[in-house]
PyMOL Python script that loads the backbone (N, CA, C, O; Angstrom):
from pymol import cmd

cmd.read_pdbstr("""\
ATOM      1  N   MET A   1     137.613 133.389 146.477  1.00  0.00           N
ATOM      2  CA  MET A   1     136.340 132.866 146.277  1.00  0.00           C
ATOM      3  C   MET A   1     136.579 131.823 145.387  1.00  0.00           C
ATOM      4  O   MET A   1     135.714 130.947 145.385  1.00  0.00           O
ATOM      5  N   SER A   2     137.563 131.675 144.598  1.00  0.00           N
ATOM      6  CA  SER A   2     137.712 130.493 143.715  1.00  0.00           C
ATOM      7  C   SER A   2     138.171 129.470 144.460  1.00  0.00           C
ATOM      8  O   SER A   2     138.163 128.399 143.854  1.00  0.00           O
ATOM      9  N   ASN A   3     138.614 129.428 145.694  1.00  0.00           N
ATOM     10  CA  ASN A   3     139.358 128.339 146.587  1.00  0.00           C
ATOM     11  C   ASN A   3     138.188 127.723 147.302  1.00  0.00           C
ATOM     12  O   ASN A   3     138.197 126.515 147.538  1.00  0.00           O
ATOM     13  N   LEU A   4     137.080 128.562 147.694  1.00  0.00           N
ATOM     14  CA  LEU A   4     135.987 128.330 148.116  1.00  0.00           C
ATOM     15  C   LEU A   4     134.891 127.330 147.374  1.00  0.00           C
ATOM     16  O   LEU A   4     134.213 126.409 147.829  1.00  0.00           O
ATOM     17  N   LYS A   5     134.975 127.767 146.344  1.00  0.00           N
ATOM     18  CA  LYS A   5     134.315 126.831 144.959  1.00  0.00           C
ATOM     19  C   LYS A   5     135.162 125.610 144.786  1.00  0.00           C
ATOM     20  O   LYS A   5     134.614 124.610 144.321  1.00  0.00           O
ATOM     21  N   ARG A   6     136.259 125.572 145.059  1.00  0.00           N
ATOM     22  CA  ARG A   6     136.759 124.400 144.846  1.00  0.00           C
ATOM     23  C   ARG A   6     136.493 123.509 145.840  1.00  0.00           C
ATOM     24  O   ARG A   6     136.049 122.400 145.540  1.00  0.00           O
ATOM     25  N   VAL A   7     136.751 123.903 147.329  1.00  0.00           N
ATOM     26  CA  VAL A   7     136.337 123.137 148.133  1.00  0.00           C
ATOM     27  C   VAL A   7     135.215 122.813 148.168  1.00  0.00           C
ATOM     28  O   VAL A   7     135.050 121.594 148.122  1.00  0.00           O
ATOM     29  N   LEU A   8     134.077 123.596 148.251  1.00  0.00           N
ATOM     30  CA  LEU A   8     132.783 123.016 148.296  1.00  0.00           C
ATOM     31  C   LEU A   8     132.483 122.100 146.959  1.00  0.00           C
ATOM     32  O   LEU A   8     131.402 121.513 146.914  1.00  0.00           O
ATOM     33  N   LEU A   9     133.268 121.986 146.041  1.00  0.00           N
ATOM     34  CA  LEU A   9     133.048 121.113 145.037  1.00  0.00           C
ATOM     35  C   LEU A   9     133.543 119.716 145.579  1.00  0.00           C
ATOM     36  O   LEU A   9     132.831 118.712 145.547  1.00  0.00           O
ATOM     37  N   GLY A  10     134.806 119.741 146.071  1.00  0.00           N
ATOM     38  CA  GLY A  10     135.502 118.480 146.456  1.00  0.00           C
ATOM     39  C   GLY A  10     134.668 118.075 147.515  1.00  0.00           C
ATOM     40  O   GLY A  10     134.521 116.856 147.600  1.00  0.00           O
ATOM     41  N   VAL A  11     133.997 118.871 148.468  1.00  0.00           N
ATOM     42  CA  VAL A  11     132.905 117.909 149.512  1.00  0.00           C
ATOM     43  C   VAL A  11     131.851 117.570 149.105  1.00  0.00           C
ATOM     44  O   VAL A  11     131.169 116.744 149.712  1.00  0.00           O
ATOM     45  N   PHE A  12     131.453 118.165 147.913  1.00  0.00           N
ATOM     46  CA  PHE A  12     130.011 117.766 146.972  1.00  0.00           C
ATOM     47  C   PHE A  12     130.530 116.231 146.674  1.00  0.00           C
ATOM     48  O   PHE A  12     129.948 115.225 147.078  1.00  0.00           O
ATOM     49  N   VAL A  13     131.739 116.243 145.888  1.00  0.00           N
ATOM     50  CA  VAL A  13     131.887 114.974 144.832  1.00  0.00           C
ATOM     51  C   VAL A  13     132.500 114.016 146.293  1.00  0.00           C
ATOM     52  O   VAL A  13     132.569 112.800 146.113  1.00  0.00           O
ATOM     53  N   LEU A  14     132.855 114.469 147.452  1.00  0.00           N
ATOM     54  CA  LEU A  14     133.415 113.222 148.227  1.00  0.00           C
ATOM     55  C   LEU A  14     131.978 112.582 148.811  1.00  0.00           C
ATOM     56  O   LEU A  14     131.822 111.363 148.888  1.00  0.00           O
ATOM     57  N   VAL A  15     130.942 113.546 149.216  1.00  0.00           N
ATOM     58  CA  VAL A  15     129.571 113.077 149.979  1.00  0.00           C
ATOM     59  C   VAL A  15     128.962 112.322 148.833  1.00  0.00           C
ATOM     60  O   VAL A  15     128.406 111.296 149.224  1.00  0.00           O
ATOM     61  N   LEU A  16     128.885 112.555 147.288  1.00  0.00           N
ATOM     62  CA  LEU A  16     128.398 111.739 146.140  1.00  0.00           C
ATOM     63  C   LEU A  16     129.054 110.443 146.285  1.00  0.00           C
ATOM     64  O   LEU A  16     128.333 109.451 146.385  1.00  0.00           O
ATOM     65  N   VAL A  17     130.402 110.309 146.312  1.00  0.00           N
ATOM     66  CA  VAL A  17     131.179 109.002 146.319  1.00  0.00           C
ATOM     67  C   VAL A  17     130.841 108.175 147.847  1.00  0.00           C
ATOM     68  O   VAL A  17     130.765 106.967 148.070  1.00  0.00           O
ATOM     69  N   LEU A  18     130.713 109.101 148.573  1.00  0.00           N
ATOM     70  CA  LEU A  18     130.300 108.029 149.767  1.00  0.00           C
ATOM     71  C   LEU A  18     129.016 107.467 149.930  1.00  0.00           C
ATOM     72  O   LEU A  18     128.810 106.369 150.448  1.00  0.00           O
ATOM     73  N   ALA A  19     128.068 108.303 149.440  1.00  0.00           N
ATOM     74  CA  ALA A  19     126.719 107.954 149.238  1.00  0.00           C
ATOM     75  C   ALA A  19     126.427 106.900 147.816  1.00  0.00           C
ATOM     76  O   ALA A  19     125.418 106.209 147.674  1.00  0.00           O
ATOM     77  N   VAL A  20     127.192 106.961 147.173  1.00  0.00           N
ATOM     78  CA  VAL A  20     127.311 105.625 145.978  1.00  0.00           C
ATOM     79  C   VAL A  20     128.171 104.409 146.632  1.00  0.00           C
ATOM     80  O   VAL A  20     127.738 103.280 146.400  1.00  0.00           O
ATOM     81  N   LEU A  21     129.132 104.502 147.282  1.00  0.00           N
ATOM     82  CA  LEU A  21     129.353 103.361 148.208  1.00  0.00           C
ATOM     83  C   LEU A  21     128.732 103.082 149.056  1.00  0.00           C
ATOM     84  O   LEU A  21     128.708 101.855 149.156  1.00  0.00           O
ATOM     85  N   ALA A  22     128.046 103.663 149.943  1.00  0.00           N
ATOM     86  CA  ALA A  22     127.343 102.929 150.927  1.00  0.00           C
ATOM     87  C   ALA A  22     125.984 102.229 150.179  1.00  0.00           C
ATOM     88  O   ALA A  22     125.540 101.111 150.440  1.00  0.00           O
ATOM     89  N   PHE A  23     125.520 103.049 149.323  1.00  0.00           N
ATOM     90  CA  PHE A  23     124.537 102.367 148.347  1.00  0.00           C
ATOM     91  C   PHE A  23     124.895 100.876 147.814  1.00  0.00           C
ATOM     92  O   PHE A  23     124.267  99.838 148.027  1.00  0.00           O
ATOM     93  N   VAL A  24     125.944 101.041 147.150  1.00  0.00           N
ATOM     94  CA  VAL A  24     126.660  99.742 146.467  1.00  0.00           C
ATOM     95  C   VAL A  24     127.065  98.491 147.955  1.00  0.00           C
ATOM     96  O   VAL A  24     126.843  97.284 147.858  1.00  0.00           O
ATOM     97  N   LEU A  25     127.457  98.922 148.775  1.00  0.00           N
ATOM     98  CA  LEU A  25     127.797  97.773 149.778  1.00  0.00           C
ATOM     99  C   LEU A  25     126.319  97.409 150.369  1.00  0.00           C
ATOM    100  O   LEU A  25     126.020  96.235 150.589  1.00  0.00           O
ATOM    101  N   GLU A  26     125.456  98.431 150.600  1.00  0.00           N
ATOM    102  CA  GLU A  26     124.352  97.704 151.159  1.00  0.00           C
ATOM    103  C   GLU A  26     122.907  97.060 150.186  1.00  0.00           C
ATOM    104  O   GLU A  26     121.792  96.976 150.702  1.00  0.00           O
ATOM    105  N   ASN A  27     123.171  96.672 148.809  1.00  0.00           N
ATOM    106  CA  ASN A  27     122.440  96.472 147.903  1.00  0.00           C
ATOM    107  C   ASN A  27     123.520  95.135 147.108  1.00  0.00           C
ATOM    108  O   ASN A  27     123.853  95.275 145.932  1.00  0.00           O
ATOM    109  N   GLN A  28     123.877  94.156 147.750  1.00  0.00           N
ATOM    110  CA  GLN A  28     124.665  93.098 147.280  1.00  0.00           C
ATOM    111  C   GLN A  28     123.811  91.977 146.372  1.00  0.00           C
ATOM    112  O   GLN A  28     124.249  91.242 145.487  1.00  0.00           O
ATOM    113  N   GLN A  29     122.590  92.081 146.834  1.00  0.00           N
ATOM    114  CA  GLN A  29     121.798  90.762 146.391  1.00  0.00           C
ATOM    115  C   GLN A  29     122.038  90.749 144.996  1.00  0.00           C
ATOM    116  O   GLN A  29     122.114  91.781 144.329  1.00  0.00           O
ATOM    117  N   SER A  30     122.169  89.511 144.499  1.00  0.00           N
ATOM    118  CA  SER A  30     121.898  89.070 143.322  1.00  0.00           C
ATOM    119  C   SER A  30     120.614  88.914 142.432  1.00  0.00           C
ATOM    120  O   SER A  30     119.704  88.183 142.822  1.00  0.00           O
ATOM    121  N   VAL A  31     120.536  89.534 141.343  1.00  0.00           N
ATOM    122  CA  VAL A  31     119.368  89.371 140.757  1.00  0.00           C
ATOM    123  C   VAL A  31     119.852  88.977 139.012  1.00  0.00           C
ATOM    124  O   VAL A  31     120.945  89.035 138.447  1.00  0.00           O
ATOM    125  N   SER A  32     118.716  88.641 138.617  1.00  0.00           N
ATOM    126  CA  SER A  32     118.780  88.325 136.803  1.00  0.00           C
ATOM    127  C   SER A  32     117.798  88.848 136.532  1.00  0.00           C
ATOM    128  O   SER A  32     116.772  88.687 137.191  1.00  0.00           O
ATOM    129  N   LEU A  33     117.904  89.855 135.142  1.00  0.00           N
ATOM    130  CA  LEU A  33     116.992  90.828 134.645  1.00  0.00           C
ATOM    131  C   LEU A  33     116.243  89.507 133.442  1.00  0.00           C
ATOM    132  O   LEU A  33     116.781  88.502 132.978  1.00  0.00           O
ATOM    133  N   LEU A  34     114.976  89.998 133.259  1.00  0.00           N
ATOM    134  CA  LEU A  34     114.591  89.579 132.024  1.00  0.00           C
ATOM    135  C   LEU A  34     113.623  90.400 131.089  1.00  0.00           C
ATOM    136  O   LEU A  34     112.545  90.880 131.442  1.00  0.00           O
ATOM    137  N   PHE A  35     114.289  90.494 129.623  1.00  0.00           N
ATOM    138  CA  PHE A  35     113.863  91.534 129.111  1.00  0.00           C
ATOM    139  C   PHE A  35     113.610  91.007 127.646  1.00  0.00           C
ATOM    140  O   PHE A  35     114.557  90.497 127.047  1.00  0.00           O
ATOM    141  N   LEU A  36     112.603  91.089 127.154  1.00  0.00           N
ATOM    142  CA  LEU A  36     111.861  90.335 125.844  1.00  0.00           C
ATOM    143  C   LEU A  36     112.380  89.107 125.432  1.00  0.00           C
ATOM    144  O   LEU A  36     112.770  88.906 124.281  1.00  0.00           O
ATOM    145  N   GLY A  37     112.398  88.299 126.302  1.00  0.00           N
ATOM    146  CA  GLY A  37     112.853  86.796 126.548  1.00  0.00           C
ATOM    147  C   GLY A  37     114.533  86.606 126.411  1.00  0.00           C
ATOM    148  O   GLY A  37     115.068  85.690 125.788  1.00  0.00           O
ATOM    149  N   TRP A  38     115.216  87.656 127.119  1.00  0.00           N
ATOM    150  CA  TRP A  38     116.660  87.822 126.918  1.00  0.00           C
ATOM    151  C   TRP A  38     116.589  87.958 128.478  1.00  0.00           C
ATOM    152  O   TRP A  38     116.106  88.923 129.071  1.00  0.00           O
ATOM    153  N   VAL A  39     117.350  86.431 129.267  1.00  0.00           N
ATOM    154  CA  VAL A  39     117.848  86.754 130.529  1.00  0.00           C
ATOM    155  C   VAL A  39     119.108  86.970 130.748  1.00  0.00           C
ATOM    156  O   VAL A  39     120.045  86.339 130.257  1.00  0.00           O
ATOM    157  N   GLY A  40     119.173  88.069 131.657  1.00  0.00           N
ATOM    158  CA  GLY A  40     120.626  88.393 131.623  1.00  0.00           C
ATOM    159  C   GLY A  40     121.345  87.391 132.914  1.00  0.00           C
ATOM    160  O   GLY A  40     120.782  86.484 133.526  1.00  0.00           O
ATOM    161  N   PRO A  41     122.441  87.777 133.045  1.00  0.00           N
ATOM    162  CA  PRO A  41     123.378  86.683 134.127  1.00  0.00           C
ATOM    163  C   PRO A  41     123.280  87.666 135.497  1.00  0.00           C
ATOM    164  O   PRO A  41     123.249  88.897 135.501  1.00  0.00           O
ATOM    165  N   GLN A  42     123.236  86.659 136.785  1.00  0.00           N
ATOM    166  CA  GLN A  42     122.969  87.087 137.908  1.00  0.00           C
ATOM    167  C   GLN A  42     124.170  88.189 138.403  1.00  0.00           C
ATOM    168  O   GLN A  42     125.366  87.929 138.540  1.00  0.00           O
ATOM    169  N   LEU A  43     123.548  89.399 138.613  1.00  0.00           N
ATOM    170  CA  LEU A  43     124.464  90.383 138.954  1.00  0.00           C
ATOM    171  C   LEU A  43     123.977  91.083 140.076  1.00  0.00           C
ATOM    172  O   LEU A  43     122.761  91.065 140.264  1.00  0.00           O
ATOM    173  N   PRO A  44     124.939  91.893 141.102  1.00  0.00           N
ATOM    174  CA  PRO A  44     124.092  92.437 142.129  1.00  0.00           C
ATOM    175  C   PRO A  44     123.114  93.686 141.767  1.00  0.00           C
ATOM    176  O   PRO A  44     123.230  94.044 140.595  1.00  0.00           O
ATOM    177  N   VAL A  45     122.484  94.177 142.284  1.00  0.00           N
ATOM    178  CA  VAL A  45     121.571  95.143 142.303  1.00  0.00           C
ATOM    179  C   VAL A  45     122.143  96.401 142.012  1.00  0.00           C
ATOM    180  O   VAL A  45     122.008  96.994 140.942  1.00  0.00           O
ATOM    181  N   SER A  46     122.810  96.810 143.032  1.00  0.00           N
ATOM    182  CA  SER A  46     123.745  97.939 142.765  1.00  0.00           C
ATOM    183  C   SER A  46     124.395  98.100 141.693  1.00  0.00           C
ATOM    184  O   SER A  46     124.559  99.286 141.409  1.00  0.00           O
ATOM    185  N   LEU A  47     124.882  97.276 140.900  1.00  0.00           N
ATOM    186  CA  LEU A  47     125.711  97.050 139.704  1.00  0.00           C
ATOM    187  C   LEU A  47     125.045  97.740 138.844  1.00  0.00           C
ATOM    188  O   LEU A  47     125.335  98.816 138.321  1.00  0.00           O
ATOM    189  N   LEU A  48     123.834  96.855 138.676  1.00  0.00           N
ATOM    190  CA  LEU A  48     122.738  97.110 137.575  1.00  0.00           C
ATOM    191  C   LEU A  48     122.227  98.458 137.492  1.00  0.00           C
ATOM    192  O   LEU A  48     122.089  99.043 136.417  1.00  0.00           O
ATOM    193  N   ILE A  49     121.834  99.153 139.063  1.00  0.00           N
ATOM    194  CA  ILE A  49     121.326 100.499 138.917  1.00  0.00           C
ATOM    195  C   ILE A  49     122.655 101.319 138.667  1.00  0.00           C
ATOM    196  O   ILE A  49     122.474 102.465 138.256  1.00  0.00           O
ATOM    197  N   VAL A  50     123.833 100.951 138.832  1.00  0.00           N
ATOM    198  CA  VAL A  50     124.929 102.265 138.574  1.00  0.00           C
ATOM    199  C   VAL A  50     125.382 102.167 137.201  1.00  0.00           C
ATOM    200  O   VAL A  50     125.949 103.126 136.676  1.00  0.00           O
ATOM    201  N   LEU A  51     125.151 100.946 136.501  1.00  0.00           N
ATOM    202  CA  LEU A  51     125.244 101.067 135.194  1.00  0.00           C
ATOM    203  C   LEU A  51     124.352 101.685 134.449  1.00  0.00           C
ATOM    204  O   LEU A  51     124.634 102.254 133.395  1.00  0.00           O
ATOM    205  N   ALA A  52     122.950 101.602 135.059  1.00  0.00           N
ATOM    206  CA  ALA A  52     121.873 102.211 134.040  1.00  0.00           C
ATOM    207  C   ALA A  52     121.965 103.967 134.498  1.00  0.00           C
ATOM    208  O   ALA A  52     121.489 104.817 133.746  1.00  0.00           O
ATOM    209  N   LEU A  53     122.502 104.265 135.552  1.00  0.00           N
ATOM    210  CA  LEU A  53     122.878 105.812 135.898  1.00  0.00           C
ATOM    211  C   LEU A  53     124.157 106.028 135.257  1.00  0.00           C
ATOM    212  O   LEU A  53     124.231 107.257 135.235  1.00  0.00           O
ATOM    213  N   LEU A  54     125.247 105.556 134.701  1.00  0.00           N
ATOM    214  CA  LEU A  54     125.881 105.793 134.005  1.00  0.00           C
ATOM    215  C   LEU A  54     125.576 105.907 132.545  1.00  0.00           C
ATOM    216  O   LEU A  54     125.828 106.855 131.801  1.00  0.00           O
ATOM    217  N   ILE A  55     124.962 104.719 132.257  1.00  0.00           N
ATOM    218  CA  ILE A  55     124.088 104.957 130.803  1.00  0.00           C
ATOM    219  C   ILE A  55     123.901 106.132 130.769  1.00  0.00           C
ATOM    220  O   ILE A  55     124.637 106.935 130.195  1.00  0.00           O
ATOM    221  N   GLY A  56     122.727 106.438 131.479  1.00  0.00           N
ATOM    222  CA  GLY A  56     121.852 108.109 131.328  1.00  0.00           C
ATOM    223  C   GLY A  56     122.622 108.946 131.190  1.00  0.00           C
ATOM    224  O   GLY A  56     122.561 109.650 130.182  1.00  0.00           O
ATOM    225  N   MET A  57     123.757 109.180 132.310  1.00  0.00           N
ATOM    226  CA  MET A  57     124.513 110.187 131.973  1.00  0.00           C
ATOM    227  C   MET A  57     125.212 110.415 130.671  1.00  0.00           C
ATOM    228  O   MET A  57     125.594 111.560 130.425  1.00  0.00           O
ATOM    229  N   LEU A  58     125.431 109.421 129.778  1.00  0.00           N
ATOM    230  CA  LEU A  58     125.985 109.775 128.551  1.00  0.00           C
ATOM    231  C   LEU A  58     124.829 109.679 127.532  1.00  0.00           C
ATOM    232  O   LEU A  58     124.977 110.338 126.503  1.00  0.00           O
ATOM    233  N   VAL A  59     123.835 109.039 127.652  1.00  0.00           N
ATOM    234  CA  VAL A  59     122.720 109.339 126.719  1.00  0.00           C
ATOM    235  C   VAL A  59     121.894 110.740 126.622  1.00  0.00           C
ATOM    236  O   VAL A  59     121.468 111.382 125.662  1.00  0.00           O
ATOM    237  N   GLY A  60     121.851 110.950 128.134  1.00  0.00           N
ATOM    238  CA  GLY A  60     121.127 112.624 128.227  1.00  0.00           C
ATOM    239  C   GLY A  60     121.425 113.505 127.741  1.00  0.00           C
ATOM    240  O   GLY A  60     120.577 114.191 127.171  1.00  0.00           O
ATOM    241  N   PRO A  61     122.918 113.908 127.759  1.00  0.00           N
ATOM    242  CA  PRO A  61     123.677 114.721 127.460  1.00  0.00           C
ATOM    243  C   PRO A  61     123.704 114.938 125.701  1.00  0.00           C
ATOM    244  O   PRO A  61     123.421 116.000 125.148  1.00  0.00           O
ATOM    245  N   ILE A  62     124.087 113.752 125.044  1.00  0.00           N
ATOM    246  CA  ILE A  62     124.104 113.315 123.540  1.00  0.00           C
ATOM    247  C   ILE A  62     122.699 113.604 123.035  1.00  0.00           C
ATOM    248  O   ILE A  62     122.687 114.122 121.919  1.00  0.00           O
ATOM    249  N   LEU A  63     121.246 113.343 123.720  1.00  0.00           N
ATOM    250  CA  LEU A  63     120.183 113.441 123.037  1.00  0.00           C
ATOM    251  C   LEU A  63     119.867 114.988 123.343  1.00  0.00           C
ATOM    252  O   LEU A  63     118.913 115.437 122.708  1.00  0.00           O
ATOM    253  N   GLY A  64     120.427 115.743 124.093  1.00  0.00           N
ATOM    254  CA  GLY A  64     120.051 117.114 124.280  1.00  0.00           C
ATOM    255  C   GLY A  64     121.111 117.694 123.324  1.00  0.00           C
ATOM    256  O   GLY A  64     120.625 118.588 122.632  1.00  0.00           O
ATOM    257  N   TRP A  65     122.214 117.491 123.116  1.00  0.00           N
ATOM    258  CA  TRP A  65     123.069 118.335 121.935  1.00  0.00           C
ATOM    259  C   TRP A  65     122.372 117.839 120.808  1.00  0.00           C
ATOM    260  O   TRP A  65     121.888 118.873 120.346  1.00  0.00           O
ATOM    261  N   LEU A  66     121.964 116.777 119.968  1.00  0.00           N
ATOM    262  CA  LEU A  66     121.333 116.426 119.261  1.00  0.00           C
ATOM    263  C   LEU A  66     120.192 117.368 118.725  1.00  0.00           C
ATOM    264  O   LEU A  66     120.129 118.052 117.703  1.00  0.00           O
ATOM    265  N   LEU A  67     119.064 117.114 120.056  1.00  0.00           N
ATOM    266  CA  LEU A  67     118.070 118.232 119.740  1.00  0.00           C
ATOM    267  C   LEU A  67     118.129 119.715 119.765  1.00  0.00           C
ATOM    268  O   LEU A  67     117.435 120.576 119.226  1.00  0.00           O
ATOM    269  N   GLY A  68     119.080 119.758 120.487  1.00  0.00           N
ATOM    270  CA  GLY A  68     119.475 121.307 120.553  1.00  0.00           C
ATOM    271  C   GLY A  68     120.384 121.973 119.164  1.00  0.00           C
ATOM    272  O   GLY A  68     120.670 123.149 118.942  1.00  0.00           O
ATOM    273  N   ARG A  69     120.666 120.870 118.445  1.00  0.00           N
ATOM    274  CA  ARG A  69     121.445 121.134 117.328  1.00  0.00           C
ATOM    275  C   ARG A  69     120.034 121.289 115.953  1.00  0.00           C
ATOM    276  O   ARG A  69     119.999 122.153 115.077  1.00  0.00           O
ATOM    277  N   ALA A  70     119.281 120.455 116.118  1.00  0.00           N
ATOM    278  CA  ALA A  70     118.259 120.519 115.150  1.00  0.00           C
ATOM    279  C   ALA A  70     117.316 121.523 115.298  1.00  0.00           C
ATOM    280  O   ALA A  70     116.627 122.007 114.400  1.00  0.00           O
ATOM    281  N   PHE A  71     117.317 121.940 116.992  1.00  0.00           N
ATOM    282  CA  PHE A  71     116.476 123.150 116.824  1.00  0.00           C
ATOM    283  C   PHE A  71     116.855 124.714 116.544  1.00  0.00           C
ATOM    284  O   PHE A  71     116.167 125.718 116.366  1.00  0.00           O
ATOM    285  N   ARG A  72     118.603 124.406 116.593  1.00  0.00           N
ATOM    286  CA  ARG A  72     119.079 125.884 116.016  1.00  0.00           C
ATOM    287  C   ARG A  72     119.119 125.621 114.849  1.00  0.00           C
ATOM    288  O   ARG A  72     118.954 126.698 114.276  1.00  0.00           O
ATOM    289  N   VAL A  73     119.288 124.512 113.818  1.00  0.00           N
ATOM    290  CA  VAL A  73     119.256 124.660 112.017  1.00  0.00           C
ATOM    291  C   VAL A  73     117.626 125.026 111.754  1.00  0.00           C
ATOM    292  O   VAL A  73     117.443 125.866 110.873  1.00  0.00           O
ATOM    293  N   SER A  74     116.453 124.500 112.406  1.00  0.00           N
ATOM    294  CA  SER A  74     115.260 124.951 111.967  1.00  0.00           C
ATOM    295  C   SER A  74     114.932 126.442 112.553  1.00  0.00           C
ATOM    296  O   SER A  74     113.989 127.005 111.996  1.00  0.00           O
ATOM    297  N   ARG A  75     115.410 126.962 113.319  1.00  0.00           N
ATOM    298  CA  ARG A  75     115.487 128.150 113.536  1.00  0.00           C
ATOM    299  C   ARG A  75     116.230 128.966 112.768  1.00  0.00           C
ATOM    300  O   ARG A  75     115.737 130.057 112.484  1.00  0.00           O
ATOM    301  N   LYS A  76     117.439 128.660 112.313  1.00  0.00           N
ATOM    302  CA  LYS A  76     117.917 129.077 111.329  1.00  0.00           C
ATOM    303  C   LYS A  76     117.257 129.676 109.882  1.00  0.00           C
ATOM    304  O   LYS A  76     117.319 130.751 109.286  1.00  0.00           O
ATOM    305  N   ARG A  77     116.438 128.075 109.607  1.00  0.00           N
ATOM    306  CA  ARG A  77     115.673 128.484 108.209  1.00  0.00           C
ATOM    307  C   ARG A  77     114.823 129.141 108.530  1.00  0.00           C
ATOM    308  O   ARG A  77     114.320 129.468 107.455  1.00  0.00           O
ATOM    309  N   LEU A  78     114.013 129.806 109.647  1.00  0.00           N
ATOM    310  CA  LEU A  78     112.922 130.328 109.629  1.00  0.00           C
ATOM    311  C   LEU A  78     113.261 131.930 109.661  1.00  0.00           C
ATOM    312  O   LEU A  78     112.354 132.752 109.532  1.00  0.00           O
ATOM    313  N   VAL A  79     114.901 132.397 109.880  1.00  0.00           N
ATOM    314  CA  VAL A  79     115.098 133.891 109.597  1.00  0.00           C
ATOM    315  C   VAL A  79     115.511 134.133 108.344  1.00  0.00           C
ATOM    316  O   VAL A  79     115.712 135.289 107.972  1.00  0.00           O
TER     317      VAL A  79
END
""", "prot")
cmd.dss("prot")
cmd.show_as("cartoon", "prot")
cmd.util.cbc("prot")
cmd.orient("prot")
């Protein structure tokens, strides 16, 4: 059973990598972002979206951990 899980995980990761690669290859148009008066450099759309995804993958778990920790502390005070 463990080998089946490893194979399925490997197939899933391979499909995910291929999907990201196809996305990157199809979205090579350069754009410049404007945010609060700050103009960013010309970068491919795919790079900006992948960077936003990676930042979200880092920030999400950190916020979840911090909020969960605060919830556990407040729950301890009620008991």
